[in-house]
ZAVOLUM-297990 format. One line per 10 residues: number of its first residue (from 1); their letters; for each residue x, y, z of C-alpha. Coordinates in pm, whole numbers, plus 32768, in hexadecimal, padded with zeros to 4 digits. Last residue first. Layout:
! ZAVOLUM-297990
NUM) A) X:Y:Z; ...
//
This chain:
! ZAVOLUM-297990
228) HWASQKWVSE) 85BD:7FFC:77F5; 84C3:80E2:774A; 84D6:8236:77F5; 8528:82FF:76AC; 83D5:829D:7624; 8387:82B7:74AE; 8257:81D8:7498; 816D:82F8:74E8; 820A:83E1:73EE; 81E6:82E4:72CF
218) LTALAVGENS) 8077:829E:7326; 802C:840B:72F8; 7F79:84B1:741C; 7E0A:84F9:7473; 7DB9:8571:75D1; 7D05:84F5:7714; 7D24:8579:786B; 7E37:85EF:795D; 7E64:84A2:7A0D; 7EB4:840F:78B7
208) KVMVLRTNAL) 7DF7:8386:7789; 7E73:8381:7621; 7D7E:8354:7504; 7E3E:82DA:73CE; 7E9C:8380:7287; 7F56:82DA:715B; 7E9A:818F:7183; 7F60:8051:71CF; 7E26:7F7D:721E; 7EFE:7EC4:732A
198) LEKWAVARGD) 7F37:8009:73DD; 7DC8:805F:73D3; 7D7B:7F07:7462; 7E73:7F4E:7580; 7DA1:807B:75E6; 7EA8:8189:7632; 7F40:81F5:7776; 8026:8309:77E5; 80FE:82CC:7914; 8251:8327:7875
188) PFIMEGDLRV) 82B2:81B9:7865; 817E:8160:7792; 803E:80CB:781D; 7F8E:7FDE:7731; 7E1D:7FEA:7754; 7CE4:7F13:7767; 7C10:7E17:76AD; 7BDD:7CA5:769F; 7AA8:7BDA:7643; 7AD0:7A77:76BD
178) RGEKEVADLL) 7AB6:792B:7601; 7AE8:79D3:74AB; 7C3A:793E:7457; 7C84:7A91:73B2; 7C94:7B3C:7504; 7D91:7A40:757E; 7E6F:7A7F:744D; 7E4E:7BF8:745E; 7EA3:7BF9:75D4; 7FD9:7B22:7596
168) RLGAHAQELT) 8050:7BFB:7469; 8026:7D36:7533; 80F0:7CA8:7651; 820B:7C41:7565; 820E:7D9D:74CC; 821F:7E4A:761C; 8311:7D57:76B6; 8408:7D8F:7596; 83DF:7F07:75BA; 843C:7EEE:772D
158) APALLLDVDS) 8398:7F2F:787C; 8240:7EB6:7812; 810D:7F3C:78C5; 7FD7:7E76:7852; 7E8A:7ED3:78F2; 7D6C:7DE6:78A6; 7BF1:7E20:7884; 7B3C:7CD5:786C; 7A13:7D19:778C; 78B0:7CBD:77E1
148) NDALYPTGTV) 77DB:7BE3:76F9; 778B:7AD9:77F9; 773C:7BE6:78F8; 781B:7C6D:7A0D; 77C5:7D61:7B21; 773F:7C75:7C27; 7792:7CF4:7D8A; 78B8:7C73:7E55; 7932:7DDC:7E70; 7A9E:7DCF:7E13
138) CQWALSGYIR) 7A94:7CA1:7D2A; 7960:7D20:7C7C; 79F8:7E72:7C56; 7B2F:7DE1:7BB8; 7A70:7D07:7AC6; 7992:7E2B:7A5E; 7AAA:7F20:7A13; 7C13:7EFB:7A7B; 7D0E:7DE7:7A6D; 7E83:7DBF:7A83
128) LTLGLKAADT) 7F6C:7CE2:79BC; 80CC:7CB4:7A3F; 81C6:7C7A:7923; 8310:7BC7:7936; 82CB:7B0F:77F6; 8295:79C9:78AE; 81A3:7A8C:7991; 80D4:7AE9:7859; 80B4:7978:77FE; 8044:791E:795A
118) QLHILTDYWG) 7F42:7A38:796B; 7EB6:79D8:7819; 7EA2:786D:7875; 7DE9:78C2:79B9; 7D04:79B2:78F7; 7C9F:78A3:77F6; 7C65:77A0:7907; 7B87:788F:79C9; 7ABA:7920:78B1; 7A17:77E4:7825
108) APLPTQQLLA) 78C3:7821:78CA; 7892:7979:7953; 7959:79C4:7A93; 7900:79A1:7C00; 7A22:7A47:7CCF; 7B19:793E:7D2F; 7BE4:7A3D:7DF5; 7D21:7998:7D63; 7CB4:7A0C:7C05; 7CA5:7B70:7C71
98) ESLTMADSAE) 7DFF:7B6A:7D15; 7E93:7AD4:7BD6; 7DF2:7BE2:7B00; 7E9C:7CE1:7BD2; 7DD0:7DE5:7C8E; 7E16:7F52:7C30; 7F2F:7FF1:7CEA; 7F03:8054:7E52; 7E91:8181:7F1F; 7E52:81AA:808F
88) RVVSAPVCFA) 7D9B:8292:8189; 7D41:83B2:80A4; 7CA0:84CA:8164; 7DCF:85B9:8142; 7DD8:8585:7FCB; 7CAC:866C:7FA8; 7B7C:85C0:7F0F; 7ADF:85BC:7DAF; 79B3:8518:7D0F; 7951:8447:7BDE
78) LSRQDTTRPL) 783C:8345:7BD4; 7811:823C:7AC8; 76DF:815D:7A9F; 75AB:822E:7AC8; 747D:814F:7A83; 74D4:803F:7B73; 74BB:7EC2:7B46; 75FE:7EB7:7A8B; 76C0:7F00:7BCC; 7753:8054:7C24
68) RLGLQVMDLR) 78AC:80D7:7BB8; 7953:81CF:7CA4; 7A49:82D8:7C3A; 7B52:83B1:7CDB; 7C11:84F3:7C88; 7CF3:8567:7DA2; 7CD5:86DF:7DDC; 7DC7:8806:7DB9; 7D84:8826:7C3E; 7C14:884F:7C72
58) DGPQRSRAVF) 7B33:8792:7B83; 7A63:886C:7AA3; 7ABD:87B9:795E; 7B24:8651:79B5; 7C6F:85D6:7A4F; 7CB5:8467:7A03; 7C54:8361:7B03; 7CC0:82D2:7C52; 7BE3:81AA:7CB9; 7B14:8185:7DF8
48) PLGRAAHQHI) 7B6C:808D:7F10; 7A7D:7FD0:7FF5; 7A62:800C:8170; 78F2:7FB3:8177; 78A1:8119:81CC; 795A:8187:809A; 7863:80D7:7FB7; 7729:814F:806A; 77AD:82B6:8076; 77FB:82B6:7F00
38) AAAQVGDRVH) 76A1:823C:7EB3; 7606:8345:7F92; 76E2:8455:7EFE; 7676:83FA:7D9E; 750A:8418:7DF7; 7550:8564:7EA7; 75EF:8613:7D81; 7734:8670:7CC8; 783F:8611:7DC4; 795B:86D0:7E6F
28) MREAAEPWNL) 79D6:8619:7F98; 7A28:86C7:80E1; 7926:865D:81DF; 790D:84F9:814D; 7A85:84DD:8169; 7A7E:84EF:82E5; 797C:83D4:82EF; 7A4C:8317:8280; 7BBF:8323:823D; 7BD0:82C3:80D5
18) WVRSHRKFVF) 7C5A:819A:801C; 7CE4:81C0:7EB9; 7D1E:80B1:7DBB; 7DFB:8127:7C99; 7D4B:8125:7B43; 7DF9:826E:7AD4; 7F33:82B2:7BAC; 7F12:8388:7CE4; 802F:8475:7D16; 805C:8500:7E77
8) SSSQPAIM) 8075:8680:7E69; 7F5E:86AA:7F73; 8050:860F:8068; 80D5:84C4:80EC; 7FFA:83D0:803C; 801E:8265:80CD; 806F:8165:7FC1; 7FFC:7FFE:7FFF
//
């Protein structure tokens, strides 16, 4: 776990963030009472929220957080902000291996495919992490997944060789058709691009970061001085 030391603490997108409650309730910025009630119920259970990109109107001195609600609710995604002083703990997104060890109920055929994917990624020196519906289901114990859900994966390679090998692996598993995969590859500078966009090899790609979303050329994204 990472304990924030000051308001300058950097929260990476998709990180799990636990709040000091009810102190955080008094200082959070949220759009309406319905959202506030859902956030309160989640935090009161001691469950984490997720760090997200900055949106228009978000204060620069606040931590941007999100909460995904189950499929049974009308409003699925909630966004709010809190000061860093009310954050109790923060940690990277859950690994795929952690999720599989929880034995969360999965649609038929998923488990074996994901076990093999996790094993093959480990052989490449890669740690796959999850976000989206699978992550929220693991965190809350509440059903989020449907048979046609995607498994959102985070791939953070340290080298160009790992990056290309990881993309080939995800592409191969996706083409098998047993599990629908989606997600992002995180580059050494912290920017992220949907790995399917990288495979499509288009000239422009959508780049996500803590600061928001922007277009960039594929060439500029791959040129990373921090590659090992």
